[in-house]
C-alpha positions in Angstrom: 16.1 119.7 135.7 13.7 119.3 138.5 10.6 117.1 138.1 7.6 119.3 139.3 4.7 117.9 141.3 2.2 118.5 138.5 1.7 117.6 134.9 0.7 119.5 131.8 -2.7 119.5 130.2 -1.9 116.2 128.4 -0.7 114.5 131.6 3.0 114.8 130.7 5.6 115.6 133.3 6.7 119.2 133.8 10.3 120.1 134.6 11.9 123.2 136.0 15.4 124.3 134.8 17.0 126.5 137.4 20.1 126.6 139.6 18.2 128.5 142.3 16.4 126.2 144.8 14.9 129.3 146.4 13.2 130.6 143.3 9.4 131.3 143.5 8.6 128.3 141.4 10.9 126.0 143.4 9.3 127.1 146.6 5.8 126.6 145.2 6.8 123.1 144.1 8.2 122.4 147.6 5.0 123.6 149.2 2.8 121.5 146.9 5.0 118.4 147.5 4.6 118.9 151.3 0.8 119.3 150.9 0.7 116.1 148.8 2.6 114.1 151.4 0.4 115.4 154.2 -2.7 114.6 152.2 -1.4 111.1 151.5 -1.1 110.5 155.3 -4.7 111.4 155.7 -5.8 109.3 152.8 -3.9 106.3 154.2 -5.6 106.7 157.6 -9.0 107.0 155.9 -8.4 103.9 153.7 -7.3 101.9 156.7 -10.5 102.9 158.5 -12.7 101.9 155.5 -10.9 98.6 155.1 -11.2 97.9 158.8 -15.0 98.5 158.8 -16.8 95.2 157.9 -19.9 97.3 157.1 -18.2 99.5 154.5 -20.0 99.2 151.2 -18.7 99.1 147.6 -19.0 102.9 147.3 -16.9 103.6 150.3 -14.3 101.1 149.2 -14.1 102.5 145.7 -13.8 106.0 147.0 -11.0 105.0 149.4 -9.2 103.1 146.6 -9.5 106.0 144.2 -8.1 108.5 146.7 -5.3 106.1 147.6 -4.3 105.7 143.9 -4.2 109.4 143.5 -2.1 109.8 146.6 0.2 107.0 145.6 0.9 108.7 142.2 1.7 112.0 144.0 4.0 110.3 146.5 5.8 108.4 143.8 6.4 111.6 141.9 7.9 113.2 145.0 10.1 110.1 145.6 11.4 110.1 142.1 12.2 113.8 142.3 14.0 113.4 145.7 15.9 110.4 144.5 17.0 112.1 141.3 18.1 115.3 143.1 
């Protein structure tokens, strides 16, 4: 069973049961994971910039932290999947 990089409507994990790593759904999951990792790199750079700016206000800090938490969740899901595979 492969942990997919998305959840169902209730926030529960979704899994794919296939022996074909080249199936359409497997390829879609790979593409989404790659996009999530690339996005996390951008979020990290943005968060560092905000934290390095002594003039950054509460709104900017909250935004950076919110995006960082979202990205961390995505990256952890990819890591769990890769470690379990």
